[in-house]
ZASEKE-784067 format. One line per field, with one value per residue (C-alpha): residue in one letter; x, y, z. Coordinates in nm, 2 decimals. Layout:
# ZASEKE-784067
rest <- c(A  ...)
xx <- c(X  ...)
yy <- c(Y  ...)
zz <- c(Z  ...)
END
This chain:
# ZASEKE-784067
rest <- c(M  K  I  L  S  I  A  A  A  A  A  I  I  L  A  G  C  T  S  G  G  N  F  V  S  S  P  D  G  R  L  K  I  N  F  G  L  N  Q  A  G  E  P  M  Y  S  A  T  L  D  N  K  T  V  I  Y  P  S  K  L  G  L  E  L  D  G  C  N  L  K  D  G  L  R  L  I  S  T  A  E  S  G  V  T  D  N  Y  S  L  K  T  G  K  Q  T  D  Y  Q  Y  C  A  N  E  K  I  F  N  L  L  A  Q  S  G  D  T  L  G  I  A  F  R  V  S  G  D  G  F  A  F  S  Y  R  I  N  S  L  K  G  G  Q  N  V  V  N  D  E  F  S  T  F  C  F  A  D  S  A  R  A  W  L  Q  I  M  A  I  A  K  T  G  W  C  Y  T  N  P  S  Y  E  E  N  Y  S  Q  N  V  P  V  G  T  P  C  P  W  P  S  G  W  V  Y  P  A  L  F  Q  S  N  G  A  W  V  L  V  S  E  T  G  L  T  T  Q  Y  C  G  T  R  L  T  E  I  A  G  T  P  E  Y  K  V  R  F  P  M  P  Q  E  V  I  D  T  A  T  Q  D  I  R  P  V  I  E  F  P  W  Q  S  P  W  R  T  V  S  V  S  A  N  L  K  G  I  V  E  S  T  I  G  T  D  L  A  T  P  A  V  D  G  D  Y  S  W  V  K  P  G  H  A  S  W  S  W  A  K  L  K  D  E  S  V  V  Y  D  V  Q  K  R  F  V  D  Y  A  A  R  M  R  W  E  Y  C  L  V  D  V  N  W  D  R  N  I  G  Y  E  K  I  A  A  L  A  K  Y  A  A  T  K  G  V  G  L  I  L  W  Y  N  S  S  G  D  W  N  T  T  E  Y  T  P  K  S  R  L  L  T  P  E  L  R  E  A  E  F  S  R  L  E  Q  M  G  I  K  G  I  K  V  D  F  F  A  G  D  G  Q  P  V  M  Q  Y  Y  R  D  I  F  T  D  A  A  R  H  H  L  M  V  N  C  H  G  A  T  L  P  R  G  W  Q  R  T  Y  P  N  L  V  T  M  E  A  V  K  G  F  E  Y  S  T  F  T  Q  E  Y  Q  E  M  I  P  T  Q  S  C  C  W  T  F  T  R  N  V  F  D  P  M  D  F  T  P  M  S  L  A  P  I  P  G  I  E  R  A  T  T  N  A  F  E  L  A  L  P  V  L  F  L  S  G  V  Q  H  F  A  E  T  D  D  G  M  V  T  Q  P  D  Y  V  V  S  L  L  Q  D  F  P  T  Q  W  E  K  S  V  F  I  D  G  Y  P  G  K  Y  F  V  A  A  R  K  S  G  G  K  W  Y  V  A  G  I  N  G  E  K  T  V  R  T  L  T  L  D  L  S  E  I  G  A  A  T  K  A  E  L  F  T  D  T  D  N  K  W  Q  M  A  H  S  V  V  E  N  P  D  L  K  V  F  E  V  T  M  Q  P  N  G  G  F  V  A  V  I  E)
xx <- c(0.00  0.14  0.12  0.14  0.50  0.57  0.69  0.38  0.15  0.34  0.29  -0.08  -0.13  0.06  -0.09  -0.43  -0.35  -0.58  -0.34  0.01  0.31  0.27  0.62  0.81  1.18  1.46  1.67  1.95  1.70  1.80  1.49  1.15  0.79  0.53  0.17  -0.15  -0.50  -0.60  -0.92  -1.10  -1.00  -0.76  -0.46  -0.14  0.23  0.56  0.93  1.25  1.61  1.84  1.56  1.54  1.20  1.24  0.88  0.63  0.28  0.13  -0.21  -0.32  -0.63  -0.87  -1.21  -1.39  -1.74  -1.97  -1.68  -1.49  -1.15  -1.00  -1.15  -1.37  -1.14  -1.04  -0.73  -0.83  -0.51  -0.14  0.07  0.46  0.72  1.07  1.11  1.41  1.47  1.75  1.72  1.92  1.86  1.99  1.99  2.08  2.34  2.43  2.36  2.27  2.05  1.98  1.68  1.61  1.32  1.07  0.70  0.40  0.05  -0.20  -0.56  -0.83  -1.21  -1.43  -1.77  -1.92  -1.77  -1.52  -1.15  -0.83  -0.48  -0.19  0.14  0.47  0.81  1.13  1.47  1.82  1.77  1.41  1.05  0.75  0.37  0.09  -0.29  -0.46  -0.82  -0.92  -1.29  -1.58  -1.94  -1.91  -1.61  -1.47  -1.49  -1.37  -1.10  -1.22  -0.92  -0.60  -0.51  -0.14  0.07  0.43  0.49  0.83  1.00  0.90  1.26  1.28  1.41  1.29  1.41  1.10  0.99  0.67  0.43  0.32  -0.05  -0.21  -0.30  -0.08  0.25  0.37  0.09  -0.08  0.17  0.21  0.27  0.59  0.80  1.01  1.01  1.30  1.36  1.31  1.60  1.66  1.33  1.14  0.92  0.56  0.65  0.33  0.33  0.29  0.07  -0.23  -0.08  0.14  0.50  0.63  0.83  1.11  1.09  1.39  1.37  1.62  1.43  1.56  1.92  1.83  1.77  1.44  1.35  0.98  0.87  0.64  0.70  0.51  0.25  0.02  -0.27  -0.49  -0.41  -0.30  0.03  0.03  0.22  0.24  0.07  0.16  -0.11  -0.14  0.04  0.20  0.51  0.30  0.25  -0.04  -0.06  -0.29  -0.43  -0.35  -0.55  -0.88  -0.73  -0.46  -0.65  -0.68  -1.04  -1.17  -1.52  -1.55  -1.27  -1.26  -0.93  -1.04  -0.88  -1.11  -0.98  -1.08  -1.04  -0.83  -0.63  -0.30  -0.19  0.15  0.42  0.48  0.86  1.06  1.44  1.58  1.94  2.16  2.37  2.34  2.53  2.23  1.99  2.20  2.28  1.93  1.76  1.41  1.26  1.34  1.34  0.96  0.89  0.68  0.92  0.97  0.68  0.75  0.95  1.30  1.47  1.81  1.78  1.76  2.11  2.20  2.43  2.48  2.33  2.43  2.15  2.14  1.83  1.98  2.18  2.08  1.70  1.43  1.63  1.87  1.61  1.68  1.84  2.19  2.24  2.11  2.35  2.63  2.52  2.50  2.87  2.94  2.80  3.00  3.33  3.25  3.17  2.82  2.54  2.26  2.15  1.83  1.63  1.39  1.07  0.91  1.13  0.83  0.77  1.13  1.28  0.99  0.95  1.13  1.44  1.44  1.44  1.75  1.91  1.85  2.00  2.31  2.34  2.34  2.65  2.82  2.71  2.46  2.09  1.82  1.58  1.28  1.08  0.70  0.43  0.21  -0.07  -0.42  -0.62  -0.50  -0.26  -0.21  0.14  0.20  0.52  0.48  0.45  0.15  -0.12  0.00  0.02  -0.32  -0.49  -0.37  -0.44  -0.24  0.05  0.05  0.07  0.34  0.56  0.54  0.67  0.95  1.06  1.07  1.28  1.53  1.45  1.59  1.38  1.13  1.13  0.76  0.69  0.41  0.20  -0.12  -0.03  -0.06  -0.42  -0.50  -0.58  -0.24  -0.08  -0.26  -0.14  0.23  0.18  0.04  0.32  0.59  0.42  0.34  0.69  0.85  0.67  0.84  1.19  1.18  1.33  1.14  1.24  0.97  0.99  0.73  0.66  0.60  0.85  0.92  0.86  1.05  0.90  1.25  1.23  0.88  0.94  1.31  1.27  1.20  1.56  1.51  1.25  1.30  1.09  1.35  1.42  1.66  1.95  1.72  1.59  1.93  1.95  1.63  1.72  2.03  1.83  1.80  2.15  2.26  2.06  2.20  2.49  2.29  1.99  2.23  2.36  2.00  1.89  2.16  2.00  1.64  1.52  1.79  1.83  1.61  1.51  1.68  1.68  1.73  1.87  2.06  2.39  2.73  2.79  3.16  3.14  2.94  2.57  2.43  2.30  2.38  2.68  2.75  2.77  2.96  3.31  3.40  3.50  3.16  3.00  3.23  3.13  2.75  2.75  2.91  2.68  2.35  2.20  2.02  1.99  2.06  2.26  2.17  2.47  2.40  2.73  2.74  2.98  3.13  3.18  3.34  3.62  3.73  3.80  4.14  4.21  4.20  3.84  3.74  3.91  3.73  3.40  3.46  3.53  3.26  3.07  2.71  2.63  2.75  2.81  2.82  2.80  2.94  2.85  3.17  3.07  2.83  2.54  2.21  2.25  2.61  2.82  2.81  3.09  3.02  3.22  3.09  3.24  3.26  3.48  3.82  3.77  3.62  3.49  3.49  3.33  3.22  3.04  3.04  2.70  2.84  3.03  3.33  3.63  3.59  3.89  3.81  4.02  3.83  3.85  3.82  3.94  3.60  3.67  3.99  4.35  4.46  4.76  4.67  4.44  4.37  4.24  4.03  4.01  3.93  4.17  4.11  3.96  3.62  3.66  3.97  4.06  4.38  4.47  4.72  4.80  4.89  5.07  4.98  4.75  4.68  4.30  4.27  4.37  4.27  4.27  4.09  3.99  3.69  3.65  3.32  3.05  3.33  3.39  3.63  3.65  3.90  3.93  4.10  4.23)
yy <- c(0.00  0.34  0.58  0.96  1.07  1.17  1.51  1.59  1.46  1.66  1.98  1.91  1.83  2.11  2.36  2.25  2.30  2.54  2.63  2.68  2.81  2.56  2.43  2.28  2.23  2.05  2.26  2.26  2.36  2.07  1.87  2.03  1.92  2.09  2.04  2.13  2.05  1.96  2.08  1.79  1.89  1.60  1.66  1.60  1.63  1.60  1.61  1.76  1.71  1.99  2.11  1.78  1.59  1.25  1.19  1.31  1.43  1.17  1.15  1.17  1.12  0.88  0.74  0.67  0.53  0.81  1.06  1.14  1.29  1.22  1.48  1.78  1.92  2.29  2.42  2.64  2.69  2.59  2.57  2.56  2.47  2.35  2.00  1.88  1.56  1.39  1.02  0.71  0.35  0.02  -0.14  -0.02  0.15  0.40  0.49  0.86  1.04  1.39  1.49  1.82  1.89  2.14  2.06  2.20  2.09  2.15  2.17  2.07  2.11  1.84  1.90  1.72  1.99  1.76  1.85  1.66  1.76  1.63  1.69  1.68  1.67  1.73  1.66  1.63  1.26  1.25  1.34  1.18  1.26  1.15  1.22  1.39  1.39  1.58  1.48  1.35  1.28  1.01  0.90  0.65  0.54  0.29  0.37  0.20  0.30  0.52  0.67  0.77  0.71  0.74  0.82  0.77  0.85  0.62  0.49  0.42  0.08  -0.10  -0.34  -0.50  -0.79  -0.96  -1.03  -1.40  -1.47  -1.50  -1.84  -2.03  -2.22  -2.46  -2.49  -2.19  -1.96  -1.70  -1.41  -1.35  -1.10  -1.41  -1.38  -1.28  -0.93  -0.88  -0.67  -0.38  -0.45  -0.18  0.03  -0.08  -0.45  -0.63  -0.81  -1.19  -1.24  -1.02  -0.95  -0.66  -0.54  -0.50  -0.21  -0.10  -0.06  0.08  0.29  0.47  0.75  1.03  1.00  0.98  0.69  0.66  0.42  0.41  0.27  0.34  0.41  0.52  0.23  0.22  0.00  0.26  0.13  -0.18  -0.24  -0.15  -0.23  -0.11  -0.21  -0.10  0.10  -0.10  0.06  0.35  0.40  0.48  0.27  0.30  0.23  -0.08  -0.27  -0.63  -0.92  -1.01  -1.32  -1.12  -1.09  -1.30  -1.40  -1.39  -1.46  -1.14  -0.90  -0.67  -0.59  -0.22  -0.02  0.12  0.45  0.68  1.05  1.24  1.03  1.04  0.78  0.62  0.81  0.72  0.78  0.85  0.86  1.05  1.09  1.15  0.85  0.52  0.66  0.88  0.58  0.35  0.62  0.75  0.74  0.87  0.53  0.58  0.96  0.95  0.64  0.68  0.77  0.49  0.42  0.52  0.28  0.17  -0.02  -0.04  -0.42  -0.46  -0.58  -0.62  -0.91  -1.24  -1.59  -1.95  -2.14  -2.52  -2.53  -2.35  -2.65  -2.93  -2.87  -3.01  -3.31  -3.07  -2.92  -3.15  -3.08  -3.21  -3.04  -2.71  -2.74  -2.78  -2.46  -2.27  -2.37  -2.28  -1.93  -1.90  -2.00  -1.74  -1.48  -1.44  -1.33  -1.56  -1.91  -1.95  -2.26  -2.33  -2.53  -2.79  -2.71  -2.74  -3.10  -3.21  -3.05  -2.91  -2.60  -2.76  -2.86  -2.53  -2.34  -2.56  -2.48  -2.11  -2.13  -2.32  -2.07  -1.78  -1.92  -1.90  -1.54  -1.66  -1.58  -1.80  -1.70  -1.93  -1.99  -1.95  -2.02  -1.71  -1.88  -1.96  -2.11  -1.89  -2.16  -2.53  -2.53  -2.78  -2.66  -2.58  -2.38  -2.27  -2.02  -1.92  -1.56  -1.49  -1.31  -1.07  -1.34  -1.60  -1.37  -1.25  -1.61  -1.72  -1.41  -1.41  -1.77  -1.69  -1.39  -1.61  -1.87  -1.60  -1.62  -1.31  -1.31  -1.47  -1.56  -1.55  -1.71  -1.74  -1.43  -1.39  -1.09  -0.71  -0.66  -0.42  -0.69  -0.84  -0.51  -0.49  -0.83  -0.74  -0.43  -0.64  -0.89  -0.61  -0.42  -0.72  -0.86  -0.54  -0.55  -0.88  -0.77  -0.99  -0.90  -0.99  -1.13  -1.20  -1.46  -1.53  -1.17  -0.83  -0.55  -0.37  -0.02  0.16  -0.04  -0.09  0.27  0.26  -0.07  -0.08  -0.45  -0.55  -0.63  -0.78  -0.93  -1.17  -1.03  -1.17  -1.50  -1.61  -1.85  -2.14  -2.14  -2.20  -2.52  -2.65  -2.62  -2.58  -2.33  -2.08  -2.13  -2.01  -1.69  -1.59  -1.37  -1.15  -1.13  -1.03  -0.74  -0.63  -0.64  -0.40  -0.14  -0.22  -0.43  -0.36  0.01  0.12  -0.19  -0.48  -0.80  -1.14  -1.33  -1.56  -1.52  -1.69  -2.06  -2.12  -2.50  -2.72  -2.72  -3.08  -3.18  -2.84  -2.72  -2.37  -2.10  -1.84  -1.81  -1.80  -1.44  -1.36  -1.53  -1.36  -1.02  -1.07  -1.00  -0.67  -0.57  -0.72  -0.52  -0.70  -0.62  -0.98  -1.16  -1.53  -1.71  -2.01  -2.18  -2.47  -2.55  -2.84  -2.61  -2.34  -2.57  -2.62  -2.25  -2.08  -1.90  -1.56  -1.61  -1.74  -1.45  -1.19  -1.34  -1.36  -0.99  -0.89  -0.56  -0.57  -0.21  0.02  0.39  0.50  0.36  0.47  0.34  0.30  0.14  -0.09  -0.15  -0.33  -0.70  -0.68  -0.58  -0.39  -0.23  -0.05  0.06  0.04  0.19  0.04  0.19  0.27  0.04  0.05  -0.28  -0.26  -0.54  -0.62  -0.89  -0.98  -1.09  -1.19  -1.49  -1.30  -1.17  -0.81  -0.59  -0.25  0.04  0.19  0.54  0.49  0.84  0.92  0.70  0.89  0.79  0.44  0.27  -0.09  -0.30  -0.67  -0.83  -1.13  -1.20  -1.46  -1.73  -1.95  -2.20  -2.08  -2.27  -2.09  -1.73  -1.53  -1.33  -1.05  -0.73  -0.41  -0.14  0.23  0.14  0.40  0.44  0.66  0.38  0.07  -0.22  -0.55  -0.84  -1.05  -1.39  -1.48  -1.48  -1.38  -1.10  -0.95  -0.79  -0.54  -0.43  -0.08  0.08)
zz <- c(0.00  -0.10  0.19  0.19  0.25  0.61  0.51  0.32  0.59  0.86  0.65  0.61  0.99  1.13  0.89  1.02  1.39  1.56  1.84  1.71  1.91  2.19  2.24  2.53  2.51  2.70  2.93  2.67  2.40  2.16  2.20  2.14  2.15  1.94  2.05  1.88  1.78  1.42  1.25  1.40  1.75  1.79  2.01  1.82  1.90  1.71  1.84  1.69  1.79  1.68  1.46  1.28  1.31  1.49  1.59  1.32  1.40  1.63  1.81  2.17  2.35  2.55  2.53  2.86  2.91  2.80  2.76  2.44  2.52  2.17  1.93  1.94  2.20  2.27  2.43  2.73  2.92  2.97  3.28  3.26  3.53  3.58  3.74  3.92  4.12  4.31  4.41  4.47  4.37  4.51  4.16  3.81  3.61  3.87  4.24  4.23  3.98  3.90  3.69  3.53  3.28  3.16  3.19  3.02  3.08  2.81  2.95  2.70  2.72  2.57  2.41  2.71  2.94  3.08  3.09  3.00  3.09  2.88  3.05  2.86  3.03  2.83  2.96  2.80  2.72  2.60  2.68  2.83  2.84  3.06  3.09  3.39  3.48  3.79  3.80  3.58  3.67  3.93  4.12  3.87  3.51  3.26  2.99  2.66  2.47  2.46  2.13  2.19  1.89  1.78  1.42  1.26  0.92  0.63  0.62  0.99  1.12  1.43  1.70  1.85  2.06  2.00  2.28  2.31  2.28  2.63  2.76  2.51  2.55  2.82  3.07  2.92  3.10  2.82  2.81  3.00  2.78  2.68  2.30  2.08  1.94  1.56  1.47  1.22  1.05  0.84  1.05  1.02  0.98  1.06  1.40  1.32  1.62  1.74  2.08  1.98  2.04  2.40  2.55  2.53  2.14  1.97  1.65  1.43  1.26  1.05  1.18  1.54  1.79  1.98  2.27  2.35  2.68  2.98  3.35  3.65  3.62  3.92  4.00  3.83  3.48  3.29  3.13  2.77  2.46  2.09  1.77  1.42  1.22  0.91  0.61  0.81  1.01  1.31  1.62  1.87  2.24  2.29  2.59  2.68  2.55  2.73  2.89  3.08  3.40  3.71  3.67  3.31  3.42  3.62  3.52  3.21  3.04  3.03  3.32  3.59  3.71  4.01  4.00  4.04  3.80  3.62  3.35  3.34  3.16  2.80  2.78  2.47  2.49  2.20  2.10  1.80  1.90  2.09  2.39  2.47  2.45  2.67  2.93  2.95  3.29  3.19  3.28  3.65  3.66  3.60  3.80  4.12  4.41  4.68  4.91  5.26  5.47  5.59  5.31  5.47  5.49  5.12  5.00  4.64  4.57  4.39  4.43  4.36  4.18  4.11  3.89  3.59  3.49  3.72  3.70  3.92  4.05  4.23  4.46  4.75  5.08  5.02  4.69  4.83  5.12  4.86  4.68  5.01  5.07  4.71  4.76  5.08  4.90  4.63  4.89  4.73  4.95  4.85  4.74  4.54  4.62  4.33  4.25  4.48  4.78  5.01  4.88  4.83  5.14  5.35  5.57  5.87  5.69  5.49  5.82  5.92  5.60  5.65  5.99  5.85  5.56  5.81  5.98  5.64  5.56  5.30  5.28  5.12  4.84  4.79  4.47  4.47  4.20  4.19  4.00  4.09  3.80  3.52  3.41  3.47  3.62  3.90  4.06  4.42  4.66  4.46  4.52  4.86  4.78  4.62  4.92  5.19  5.45  5.26  5.21  5.57  5.69  5.44  5.47  5.85  5.85  5.61  5.82  6.13  5.93  5.84  5.46  5.27  4.95  4.72  4.36  4.23  3.89  3.63  3.62  3.42  3.19  3.19  3.30  3.57  3.83  3.77  3.82  4.16  4.24  4.18  4.40  4.68  4.67  4.68  4.96  5.18  5.13  5.24  5.57  5.64  5.50  5.20  4.86  4.55  4.22  3.95  3.67  3.40  3.46  3.30  3.24  3.57  3.43  3.70  3.99  4.14  4.23  4.38  4.57  4.66  4.78  4.41  4.32  3.97  3.73  3.44  3.14  2.90  2.73  2.98  3.01  3.09  2.74  2.60  2.80  2.63  2.26  2.05  1.82  2.11  2.23  1.89  1.93  2.26  2.13  1.90  2.14  2.42  2.21  2.16  2.52  2.63  2.40  2.49  2.77  3.02  2.96  3.25  3.45  3.62  3.42  3.57  3.27  3.52  3.33  3.30  3.20  3.20  3.18  2.93  2.94  2.95  2.60  2.44  2.25  2.39  2.13  2.32  2.46  2.82  2.78  2.65  2.95  3.19  3.05  3.10  3.48  3.40  3.12  3.24  3.53  3.81  4.18  4.27  4.00  3.99  3.84  3.62  3.67  3.92  4.20  3.99  3.69  3.89  4.02  3.66  3.62  3.66  3.99  3.82  3.72  4.06  4.22  3.99  4.08  4.45  4.45  4.20  4.28  4.42  4.31  4.02  4.10  3.74  3.39  3.06  2.71  2.51  2.17  2.00  1.77  1.85  1.77  1.67  1.97  2.30  2.52  2.85  3.16  3.51  3.82  4.17  4.43  4.29  3.99  3.65  3.50  3.11  2.93  2.58  2.39  2.02  1.88  1.54  1.40  1.29  1.48  1.59  1.68  1.85  1.93  2.23  2.37  2.74  2.84  2.98  3.28  3.38  3.42  3.50  3.66  3.57  3.37  3.43  3.11  3.06  2.68  2.43  2.29  1.99  2.22  2.34  2.66  2.77  2.84  2.83  3.13  3.16  3.34  3.17  3.37  3.29  3.00  2.73  2.76  2.46  2.23  2.42  2.17  2.23  2.00  2.05  1.89  1.71  1.98  2.21  2.47  2.72  3.07  3.18  3.54  3.54  3.84)
END
């Protein structure tokens, strides 16, 4: 289908705007949003970076029951302000954050007499918008649809992850944000399934990079995703599938809202280069601040985990005791005990194991099956978190046993009732000093700021899939080099990285240096390592030593080089050291000359690099390295780590 060129469409729409001159710019003036109403009274916006259009005229608006807030609108007032914020996080690419933006709220009057506010915030790394409604007749309403769109250049390219169809797959556990990213596809490529594309979605449009996501999601809305508008380079926000609720017999996918109401923020990171995308913090800058409470007990760290390679049979007392000892030897803070621990070990012996682990300086994290009847999984403990009464009883018992955290699996999708369920788990767990990790789960959307005891979430096709099929094992390198530009930019990601020894029944595609780089590059509040105790004893002392002293938090991160799906290099600071790591997603040798001058002067660099044998690494120390011309070679599907002092 031949479509009207974007340039021509932009001219027509902007010429028809009835309220011109409504701009809001970033503090440095480079990024600018133009807001207006077209002749039909539909709210529209566009975005320019350095006077070059990156988001072409796109629509805004809502439809509520009995209330049209998408057309026939009239601009009645605006309100401008500057916004600043300073906050700290226990997980992520850095510890301390400073946010500075300009905000403008456009207040619109509907033909019904109701009002809609649309707020735009523009900062140096992007912009965001949200809807505000102070009141309507009655105290609540139902949102039938949201009409927010993002329109790109005709020639734009996209990196998109499909959402699985709800109530399909193994034991009907979909969707879980566990599909692969389609990479560098033409904008507007039809989604092969009717479920849409998930956030974050990356685009290259008119010479700029754009990352679209959402944050600030509360229990007053559902999680959303994108769907392409057929025959155009435009994407619309869409609601989940009808099955993505807890009780399909009684619950509607349309969100029920109460007034006053504010929607989640639709975030758009914008940059002339990939550095600006990877280093963007807009996803947490606009997240809801932490709920009141003392979170000093939340401790980021690392965990041993038997299930990754040894599966269900390993969840027995003797093996878990082995993995507690393994964590202690590696100076890791936690040991994750996975499925069926209640049947195979039992509460009494788990309490004894927790007591033993404490003498070793190790805390236990226990797995839970979240599900009621929305899927047919049989792993246990199951359905013990469904009500406030059940959670109170279970969490009180865990706190008395000295358990440090829970891993909750198999959620029902992105419907509003499921969002409430997440929030209830986070909140109730915090009262009992339990950290939370979610698997089979949605995208966090900045929740790690709102609920500091949420240390990580899966929402990625994790390592475990590479132990099931050789086909997925072969996809790990290129997908890893995509997640670093998309899924893991804002939110913690529990991929469960690092296999340094063989995987039973699978020929590993990556080198050991690639695997060693993943814990540096993948951000997670608790990093659950896939390698077993038996596998670790086969590694050289210099690898063991590195992992024994591995940082638990990063103070600062710097993007060095890379391209989505091809390769990725970043530097992360902890204490007086910088950890520089890279991975190669392609099947050819890649030699890079890196400029590391941004991290400052160095007296020593300890290097962990590829050899011709993917099971072996080279180890060396360079005194007084020249960081302006730092050369490194990565083998096919290889990588490196450099610890620089």
